[in-house]
C-alpha atoms as an extended CHARMM CRD file, in Angstrom:
* protein
*
       184  EXT
         1         1  UNK       CA              0.0000000000        0.0000000000        0.0000000000  PROA      1               0.0000000000
         2         2  UNK       CA              2.7890000000        2.3820000000        0.9240000000  PROA      2               0.0000000000
         3         3  UNK       CA              4.5640000000        1.6640000000       -2.4160000000  PROA      3               0.0000000000
         4         4  UNK       CA              1.3880000000        2.3420000000       -4.3690000000  PROA      4               0.0000000000
         5         5  UNK       CA              0.9180000000        5.6590000000       -2.5610000000  PROA      5               0.0000000000
         6         6  UNK       CA              4.5390000000        6.6530000000       -3.1740000000  PROA      6               0.0000000000
         7         7  UNK       CA              4.3610000000        5.6130000000       -6.8450000000  PROA      7               0.0000000000
         8         8  UNK       CA              1.1240000000        7.5640000000       -7.2790000000  PROA      8               0.0000000000
         9         9  UNK       CA              2.6650000000       10.6400000000       -5.6530000000  PROA      9               0.0000000000
        10        10  UNK       CA              5.7930000000       10.4460000000       -7.8480000000  PROA      10              0.0000000000
        11        11  UNK       CA              3.7150000000        9.9380000000      -11.0000000000  PROA      11              0.0000000000
        12        12  UNK       CA              1.3490000000       12.8010000000      -10.1430000000  PROA      12              0.0000000000
        13        13  UNK       CA              4.2080000000       15.1360000000       -9.3290000000  PROA      13              0.0000000000
        14        14  UNK       CA              6.2490000000       14.3850000000      -12.4440000000  PROA      14              0.0000000000
        15        15  UNK       CA              3.1420000000       14.5270000000      -14.6220000000  PROA      15              0.0000000000
        16        16  UNK       CA              2.4540000000       18.0920000000      -13.5100000000  PROA      16              0.0000000000
        17        17  UNK       CA              5.9300000000       19.5430000000      -13.7140000000  PROA      17              0.0000000000
        18        18  UNK       CA              6.7990000000       19.4450000000      -17.3700000000  PROA      18              0.0000000000
        19        19  UNK       CA              9.8390000000       21.6320000000      -17.9100000000  PROA      19              0.0000000000
        20        20  UNK       CA             11.5280000000       22.6010000000      -21.1170000000  PROA      20              0.0000000000
        21        21  UNK       CA             15.2840000000       22.4960000000      -21.5060000000  PROA      21              0.0000000000
        22        22  UNK       CA             15.3810000000       26.2830000000      -21.9130000000  PROA      22              0.0000000000
        23        23  UNK       CA             17.4450000000       28.1320000000      -19.3010000000  PROA      23              0.0000000000
        24        24  UNK       CA             16.2770000000       31.2120000000      -17.4120000000  PROA      24              0.0000000000
        25        25  UNK       CA             18.3930000000       34.0960000000      -18.7140000000  PROA      25              0.0000000000
        26        26  UNK       CA             16.7940000000       37.0240000000      -16.9050000000  PROA      26              0.0000000000
        27        27  UNK       CA             13.5180000000       38.5470000000      -15.8280000000  PROA      27              0.0000000000
        28        28  UNK       CA             11.6390000000       41.3270000000      -17.5810000000  PROA      28              0.0000000000
        29        29  UNK       CA             10.6540000000       44.0660000000      -15.1270000000  PROA      29              0.0000000000
        30        30  UNK       CA              7.2200000000       45.6630000000      -15.1560000000  PROA      30              0.0000000000
        31        31  UNK       CA              6.9690000000       48.3330000000      -17.8140000000  PROA      31              0.0000000000
        32        32  UNK       CA              4.4850000000       50.8160000000      -19.1900000000  PROA      32              0.0000000000
        33        33  UNK       CA              4.7860000000       52.0880000000      -22.7630000000  PROA      33              0.0000000000
        34        34  UNK       CA              2.5590000000       53.4080000000      -25.5400000000  PROA      34              0.0000000000
        35        35  UNK       CA              1.2570000000       51.1100000000      -28.2640000000  PROA      35              0.0000000000
        36        36  UNK       CA              0.6980000000       51.8350000000      -31.9380000000  PROA      36              0.0000000000
        37        37  UNK       CA             -2.9200000000       52.6550000000      -31.0450000000  PROA      37              0.0000000000
        38        38  UNK       CA             -1.7860000000       55.4850000000      -28.7830000000  PROA      38              0.0000000000
        39        39  UNK       CA             -3.0560000000       53.6090000000      -25.7200000000  PROA      39              0.0000000000
        40        40  UNK       CA             -0.9950000000       52.7250000000      -22.6830000000  PROA      40              0.0000000000
        41        41  UNK       CA              0.4060000000       49.2100000000      -22.8030000000  PROA      41              0.0000000000
        42        42  UNK       CA              1.3410000000       47.6950000000      -19.4470000000  PROA      42              0.0000000000
        43        43  UNK       CA              3.3980000000       44.5520000000      -19.0780000000  PROA      43              0.0000000000
        44        44  UNK       CA              0.6070000000       43.0870000000      -16.9410000000  PROA      44              0.0000000000
        45        45  UNK       CA             -1.2520000000       42.5210000000      -20.2440000000  PROA      45              0.0000000000
        46        46  UNK       CA              1.2970000000       39.7810000000      -20.9340000000  PROA      46              0.0000000000
        47        47  UNK       CA              0.5930000000       37.8070000000      -17.7640000000  PROA      47              0.0000000000
        48        48  UNK       CA              0.1230000000       34.1460000000      -18.5420000000  PROA      48              0.0000000000
        49        49  UNK       CA              1.3430000000       34.4700000000      -22.1310000000  PROA      49              0.0000000000
        50        50  UNK       CA              4.4660000000       33.3520000000      -23.9330000000  PROA      50              0.0000000000
        51        51  UNK       CA              5.8960000000       36.2290000000      -25.9360000000  PROA      51              0.0000000000
        52        52  UNK       CA              8.5710000000       37.1760000000      -28.4170000000  PROA      52              0.0000000000
        53        53  UNK       CA             10.3620000000       40.5240000000      -28.3400000000  PROA      53              0.0000000000
        54        54  UNK       CA             12.4890000000       42.3990000000      -30.8180000000  PROA      54              0.0000000000
        55        55  UNK       CA             13.9780000000       45.8880000000      -31.0380000000  PROA      55              0.0000000000
        56        56  UNK       CA             13.7680000000       47.8370000000      -34.2770000000  PROA      56              0.0000000000
        57        57  UNK       CA             13.0480000000       51.2360000000      -35.8050000000  PROA      57              0.0000000000
        58        58  UNK       CA             10.7450000000       52.0750000000      -38.6870000000  PROA      58              0.0000000000
        59        59  UNK       CA             13.2960000000       53.9400000000      -40.8300000000  PROA      59              0.0000000000
        60        60  UNK       CA             15.8500000000       51.1120000000      -40.6420000000  PROA      60              0.0000000000
        61        61  UNK       CA             17.3950000000       50.1200000000      -43.9740000000  PROA      61              0.0000000000
        62        62  UNK       CA             19.2580000000       47.2060000000      -42.4030000000  PROA      62              0.0000000000
        63        63  UNK       CA             17.8200000000       44.0930000000      -40.7610000000  PROA      63              0.0000000000
        64        64  UNK       CA             14.5250000000       45.5610000000      -39.4760000000  PROA      64              0.0000000000
        65        65  UNK       CA             12.3670000000       44.8600000000      -42.5490000000  PROA      65              0.0000000000
        66        66  UNK       CA             13.5970000000       41.2490000000      -42.6320000000  PROA      66              0.0000000000
        67        67  UNK       CA             12.9890000000       40.9140000000      -38.8910000000  PROA      67              0.0000000000
        68        68  UNK       CA              9.4560000000       42.2500000000      -39.2800000000  PROA      68              0.0000000000
        69        69  UNK       CA              8.7530000000       39.7220000000      -42.0380000000  PROA      69              0.0000000000
        70        70  UNK       CA             10.0740000000       37.0180000000      -39.7230000000  PROA      70              0.0000000000
        71        71  UNK       CA              7.9310000000       38.2840000000      -36.8530000000  PROA      71              0.0000000000
        72        72  UNK       CA              4.9320000000       38.0740000000      -39.1950000000  PROA      72              0.0000000000
        73        73  UNK       CA              5.9680000000       34.4790000000      -39.9260000000  PROA      73              0.0000000000
        74        74  UNK       CA              5.8980000000       33.7720000000      -36.1900000000  PROA      74              0.0000000000
        75        75  UNK       CA              2.4980000000       35.4760000000      -36.0040000000  PROA      75              0.0000000000
        76        76  UNK       CA              1.1270000000       33.2960000000      -38.7900000000  PROA      76              0.0000000000
        77        77  UNK       CA              2.6270000000       30.1010000000      -37.3920000000  PROA      77              0.0000000000
        78        78  UNK       CA              1.0370000000       30.7720000000      -33.9970000000  PROA      78              0.0000000000
        79        79  UNK       CA             -2.2120000000       32.3800000000      -35.1780000000  PROA      79              0.0000000000
        80        80  UNK       CA             -4.3770000000       29.7830000000      -33.4180000000  PROA      80              0.0000000000
        81        81  UNK       CA             -2.5250000000       30.1800000000      -30.1090000000  PROA      81              0.0000000000
        82        82  UNK       CA             -4.3540000000       32.8210000000      -28.0770000000  PROA      82              0.0000000000
        83        83  UNK       CA             -1.6500000000       32.8450000000      -25.4040000000  PROA      83              0.0000000000
        84        84  UNK       CA              1.2310000000       33.9310000000      -27.6650000000  PROA      84              0.0000000000
        85        85  UNK       CA              2.1250000000       37.6080000000      -28.0780000000  PROA      85              0.0000000000
        86        86  UNK       CA              4.6660000000       39.5050000000      -30.1580000000  PROA      86              0.0000000000
        87        87  UNK       CA              6.2280000000       42.8050000000      -29.0980000000  PROA      87              0.0000000000
        88        88  UNK       CA              8.3180000000       45.0840000000      -31.2720000000  PROA      88              0.0000000000
        89        89  UNK       CA              9.9780000000       47.8410000000      -29.2440000000  PROA      89              0.0000000000
        90        90  UNK       CA             11.2540000000       50.8980000000      -31.0900000000  PROA      90              0.0000000000
        91        91  UNK       CA             14.7230000000       52.2070000000      -30.3620000000  PROA      91              0.0000000000
        92        92  UNK       CA             13.8800000000       55.5180000000      -32.0580000000  PROA      92              0.0000000000
        93        93  UNK       CA             11.0150000000       56.9750000000      -30.0230000000  PROA      93              0.0000000000
        94        94  UNK       CA             11.5740000000       60.4770000000      -31.4100000000  PROA      94              0.0000000000
        95        95  UNK       CA             10.6090000000       59.2620000000      -34.8930000000  PROA      95              0.0000000000
        96        96  UNK       CA              8.4410000000       56.2610000000      -34.1130000000  PROA      96              0.0000000000
        97        97  UNK       CA              5.2750000000       57.8730000000      -32.8140000000  PROA      97              0.0000000000
        98        98  UNK       CA              2.1290000000       55.7700000000      -32.3520000000  PROA      98              0.0000000000
        99        99  UNK       CA              0.9060000000       56.9370000000      -35.7680000000  PROA      99              0.0000000000
       100       100  UNK       CA              4.1570000000       55.9150000000      -37.4720000000  PROA      100             0.0000000000
       101       101  UNK       CA              4.1070000000       52.5690000000      -35.6490000000  PROA      101             0.0000000000
       102       102  UNK       CA              0.4730000000       51.9950000000      -36.6940000000  PROA      102             0.0000000000
       103       103  UNK       CA              1.3860000000       52.5130000000      -40.3570000000  PROA      103             0.0000000000
       104       104  UNK       CA              4.3420000000       50.1550000000      -39.9570000000  PROA      104             0.0000000000
       105       105  UNK       CA              2.0940000000       47.5520000000      -38.2900000000  PROA      105             0.0000000000
       106       106  UNK       CA             -0.3370000000       47.7480000000      -41.2260000000  PROA      106             0.0000000000
       107       107  UNK       CA              2.5110000000       47.3210000000      -43.7120000000  PROA      107             0.0000000000
       108       108  UNK       CA              3.4890000000       44.0410000000      -42.0140000000  PROA      108             0.0000000000
       109       109  UNK       CA             -0.1070000000       42.8830000000      -41.5040000000  PROA      109             0.0000000000
       110       110  UNK       CA              0.2300000000       42.7510000000      -37.7320000000  PROA      110             0.0000000000
       111       111  UNK       CA             -2.6920000000       41.2540000000      -35.8330000000  PROA      111             0.0000000000
       112       112  UNK       CA             -3.3470000000       44.0690000000      -33.3390000000  PROA      112             0.0000000000
       113       113  UNK       CA             -4.6910000000       41.6260000000      -30.7590000000  PROA      113             0.0000000000
       114       114  UNK       CA             -1.3860000000       39.7440000000      -30.6410000000  PROA      114             0.0000000000
       115       115  UNK       CA              1.4480000000       41.8440000000      -32.1270000000  PROA      115             0.0000000000
       116       116  UNK       CA              2.1310000000       45.1970000000      -30.4520000000  PROA      116             0.0000000000
       117       117  UNK       CA              4.5040000000       47.9640000000      -31.5150000000  PROA      117             0.0000000000
       118       118  UNK       CA              5.6850000000       49.9670000000      -28.5260000000  PROA      118             0.0000000000
       119       119  UNK       CA              7.2300000000       53.3520000000      -27.9580000000  PROA      119             0.0000000000
       120       120  UNK       CA              7.6720000000       55.5430000000      -24.9160000000  PROA      120             0.0000000000
       121       121  UNK       CA             10.1410000000       57.4740000000      -22.8480000000  PROA      121             0.0000000000
       122       122  UNK       CA             13.7470000000       56.8720000000      -23.9610000000  PROA      122             0.0000000000
       123       123  UNK       CA             14.7890000000       56.0210000000      -20.4070000000  PROA      123             0.0000000000
       124       124  UNK       CA             12.1650000000       53.2510000000      -20.2000000000  PROA      124             0.0000000000
       125       125  UNK       CA             13.0190000000       51.8730000000      -23.6380000000  PROA      125             0.0000000000
       126       126  UNK       CA             16.7280000000       51.9760000000      -22.7560000000  PROA      126             0.0000000000
       127       127  UNK       CA             16.0570000000       50.0850000000      -19.5120000000  PROA      127             0.0000000000
       128       128  UNK       CA             14.3920000000       47.3160000000      -21.5110000000  PROA      128             0.0000000000
       129       129  UNK       CA             16.6410000000       47.2870000000      -24.5860000000  PROA      129             0.0000000000
       130       130  UNK       CA             20.0180000000       47.6110000000      -22.8740000000  PROA      130             0.0000000000
       131       131  UNK       CA             19.6230000000       46.6130000000      -19.2460000000  PROA      131             0.0000000000
       132       132  UNK       CA             17.0570000000       43.8150000000      -19.5640000000  PROA      132             0.0000000000
       133       133  UNK       CA             17.2770000000       42.2320000000      -23.0160000000  PROA      133             0.0000000000
       134       134  UNK       CA             20.8040000000       43.4390000000      -23.9350000000  PROA      134             0.0000000000
       135       135  UNK       CA             19.6930000000       43.8260000000      -27.5510000000  PROA      135             0.0000000000
       136       136  UNK       CA             19.8460000000       47.5210000000      -28.3870000000  PROA      136             0.0000000000
       137       137  UNK       CA             20.8170000000       51.0260000000      -27.4270000000  PROA      137             0.0000000000
       138       138  UNK       CA             18.1710000000       53.7260000000      -27.3760000000  PROA      138             0.0000000000
       139       139  UNK       CA             19.6930000000       56.9970000000      -28.3940000000  PROA      139             0.0000000000
       140       140  UNK       CA             21.4840000000       58.5240000000      -31.3140000000  PROA      140             0.0000000000
       141       141  UNK       CA             23.3410000000       55.4510000000      -32.6210000000  PROA      141             0.0000000000
       142       142  UNK       CA             20.2550000000       53.3460000000      -33.4860000000  PROA      142             0.0000000000
       143       143  UNK       CA             22.3500000000       50.2080000000      -33.1010000000  PROA      143             0.0000000000
       144       144  UNK       CA             20.5190000000       47.0130000000      -32.2770000000  PROA      144             0.0000000000
       145       145  UNK       CA             20.7630000000       43.2750000000      -32.4640000000  PROA      145             0.0000000000
       146       146  UNK       CA             18.8490000000       41.2370000000      -35.0060000000  PROA      146             0.0000000000
       147       147  UNK       CA             17.9910000000       38.6560000000      -32.3380000000  PROA      147             0.0000000000
       148       148  UNK       CA             14.5230000000       37.8280000000      -31.0650000000  PROA      148             0.0000000000
       149       149  UNK       CA             14.0000000000       37.0350000000      -27.3880000000  PROA      149             0.0000000000
       150       150  UNK       CA             11.5560000000       34.4390000000      -26.0840000000  PROA      150             0.0000000000
       151       151  UNK       CA              9.8240000000       35.1780000000      -22.7760000000  PROA      151             0.0000000000
       152       152  UNK       CA              7.8280000000       32.6950000000      -20.7110000000  PROA      152             0.0000000000
       153       153  UNK       CA              4.5190000000       33.0560000000      -18.8570000000  PROA      153             0.0000000000
       154       154  UNK       CA              6.3130000000       34.4130000000      -15.7850000000  PROA      154             0.0000000000
       155       155  UNK       CA              8.1440000000       37.1500000000      -17.6810000000  PROA      155             0.0000000000
       156       156  UNK       CA             11.4760000000       35.3370000000      -17.7610000000  PROA      156             0.0000000000
       157       157  UNK       CA             13.7610000000       35.4800000000      -20.7990000000  PROA      157             0.0000000000
       158       158  UNK       CA             14.3460000000       31.9070000000      -21.8950000000  PROA      158             0.0000000000
       159       159  UNK       CA             16.1990000000       32.1020000000      -25.2310000000  PROA      159             0.0000000000
       160       160  UNK       CA             17.5490000000       34.3050000000      -27.9920000000  PROA      160             0.0000000000
       161       161  UNK       CA             17.3840000000       33.6120000000      -31.7330000000  PROA      161             0.0000000000
       162       162  UNK       CA             19.7330000000       35.1470000000      -34.2910000000  PROA      162             0.0000000000
       163       163  UNK       CA             17.3270000000       35.9670000000      -37.1080000000  PROA      163             0.0000000000
       164       164  UNK       CA             20.1340000000       35.9190000000      -39.6720000000  PROA      164             0.0000000000
       165       165  UNK       CA             20.3560000000       32.1330000000      -39.2430000000  PROA      165             0.0000000000
       166       166  UNK       CA             18.1870000000       29.9530000000      -41.4710000000  PROA      166             0.0000000000
       167       167  UNK       CA             16.7850000000       27.7990000000      -38.6600000000  PROA      167             0.0000000000
       168       168  UNK       CA             16.1160000000       30.6130000000      -36.1860000000  PROA      168             0.0000000000
       169       169  UNK       CA             12.3850000000       30.9940000000      -36.8020000000  PROA      169             0.0000000000
       170       170  UNK       CA             11.5520000000       27.2560000000      -36.8850000000  PROA      170             0.0000000000
       171       171  UNK       CA             13.5570000000       26.8400000000      -33.6400000000  PROA      171             0.0000000000
       172       172  UNK       CA             11.7420000000       29.7920000000      -32.0740000000  PROA      172             0.0000000000
       173       173  UNK       CA              8.3390000000       28.3750000000      -33.0080000000  PROA      173             0.0000000000
       174       174  UNK       CA              9.2900000000       24.9510000000      -31.6090000000  PROA      174             0.0000000000
       175       175  UNK       CA             10.4110000000       26.5870000000      -28.3550000000  PROA      175             0.0000000000
       176       176  UNK       CA              7.1950000000       28.6160000000      -28.1430000000  PROA      176             0.0000000000
       177       177  UNK       CA              5.2960000000       25.3330000000      -28.2560000000  PROA      177             0.0000000000
       178       178  UNK       CA              7.5540000000       23.8810000000      -25.5320000000  PROA      178             0.0000000000
       179       179  UNK       CA              7.0100000000       26.8740000000      -23.2470000000  PROA      179             0.0000000000
       180       180  UNK       CA              3.2400000000       26.7250000000      -23.7440000000  PROA      180             0.0000000000
       181       181  UNK       CA              3.3020000000       23.1990000000      -22.2980000000  PROA      181             0.0000000000
       182       182  UNK       CA              5.6190000000       24.0640000000      -19.4360000000  PROA      182             0.0000000000
       183       183  UNK       CA              4.0600000000       23.9290000000      -15.9900000000  PROA      183             0.0000000000
       184       184  UNK       CA              5.8770000000       26.2400000000      -13.6280000000  PROA      184             0.0000000000
């Protein structure tokens, strides 16, 4: 009887604690920015979702257009997953007003319920881009990484994907599916 109880307890515990092999690389702090609609976007809107982040600017002639096409690919591949979000943070808030971001979102056929384009105070964007994600610098240089970051349901950064690599987006989508199944 004791063995059966122990076996049941072990089975029940392991059955409920599915974990991916993705490490925890950092935690995203609470933030409040402005979306392409002009409305306030608070990080609490992401609670319980798996999300992908990138840093870009709308006048970029480098990797940003390719990254936005890839983000749209992620959007399309996860279109039936209500708990997946995409966030594109500008690193040029002086240029990228909500109106400019809205036009950019339309150009890339962003689903406004799931893919948000965010702007705000340079200090807040810098805190996220440099201090949290380590992907960009907000300021005059407009330098940024072409990597996407994957964030879990608890707001923890779990992986980065170099979008210049052929397998980056399929790997990202596979990891999104892993994180959706993860019980924390």
